[in-house]
Each structure stands twice: as structure tokens, then as C-alpha cells.
N, C-alpha and C positions, 0 to 999 in steps of 0.2 A: 242817302233813300230823301228822296222829293216825292212830295205826295201832288198828284194834279186832279183838278175834277172841273167837269166839264158838262155842261147841258146843250144837246140837240134836240130839232122836232123832228119828229115821224110825221104819216099825212094819218089823219082818223081813222080811214078804213082800211091801214095795212099794218096795224099793231101784228094782228098773228102773223103777215109773211115776214116783219121784220123778226118778231123772236124766231120764226123757222129757219130764216135764213141764218141767225147768230146758232142756232142750235147745230145748224151742218156747215157750221164755218170751216172755211179751209184749211189742211195742215197747213199748207204753203204760209197762210196766212199769219196763224200762230206761230210757226217758224220764225218769220219776219220782225212779228211783234217783241220775240224775246230776245233777238238779234241787236234787237234797238233798244232793250235795258226794259221792256213794258214785264211787271210783275202785279200780281194782286190785281189784275183788269177786270172791274161790275160795270154794267151799265144795268139802269133801274130805268122803268117804265111807268110815268103816274096818267093810267087811262084815263080822269079824266081831262087833263090839258094836255095831254100830247108831245108832253115833257120827256126826255130822255136824262137821265141823268148819269154821266160816266164817273169813274174813278179807276184811278191807278197810280203803282208806284215807280219812277223809275231811278237809276243810279246817275245818270249823265245826261245833261241838258241838251247839249251839243248831237250826242248819238241821237238820241229821242228827235232830235228836230232832223236829222236824215230818213225819219220813217214816212215822212209822206210823200220822198222822191223816188220811193222805190218802184217799181212795176209793178208787184205783187200790191202794193199799197194802191196806185191807180186806177189798176183794174178793179180793186173791189170797190171803191169810190162810185165808179162806173155800174157796176154793178146792185149800190145801195142806192143810185140815185131817185128811180121808181118810187124807194118808198118812204123818203124824209127830202125835209125841204134840204136843198143845198147850191153851192154857187155855182159861175157858171164853169168851173174848172171839175166840177160833179164834186168838191168836197166838202163835206157837212156840214151848214152852216151852224157853228160853231163857238159859245160864249165862254170863256176860260173864267172861272170862279177862285176867289182870293178865299185861302184859307183863314178863318178869324178865331178860331178854336181846333183843339185835338189833346186828344187822353189817351196815352197809351195803359 
């Protein structure tokens, strides 16, 4: 199992909308995430800094790398683009974090 953590940024006036969109996440997005090995996926919001902290577990890095190429993921990125800082391709600007400690 591989643990992945990352940071993204939501616009200050879009906290509620970001949360609403994730409460109503599309079933096909959940299915695609699972098909690409995502488990134990959580996103946390720091409302003071607008930072989103994401955490998930995967089994296979190569399989996970295929997720952004899916039609569903591309559609999700376009759907989320108005509420968060994104790259020109609509993907969220993401900073990967390195694990420095873990305890089971």
C-alpha cells in the first residue's frame, strides 16, 4: 500500500460550493477512483488558508497515474475549475507531500 498526500487551494468564497460538490460526487467518479486503486481517500479544508489537504492510499503507482487520463476525471476537473486554483488543462494545482513519519 502506498500513502499519498497533497495540497490544493480552493477560492476563499467557494468553500461551501467545494464541499457541496464533494457531498454530491458523481457515482462514476467514485467508481473510476476505485478502478484506479484509490482507497481511504479524504480531503480536509483549512478555512483560514483556503488550503485543501488530500490523503489517499493506492496499491499501484502506474495504475494510479492513468486516472488523470480518464474521461470522467477530465470532466470532473472542468466541473471543479470554477471553485479552485487550476492549471491550464483544468487540473488542480497540486503540491505532492513527502511522508516523514507514519505510525500504524
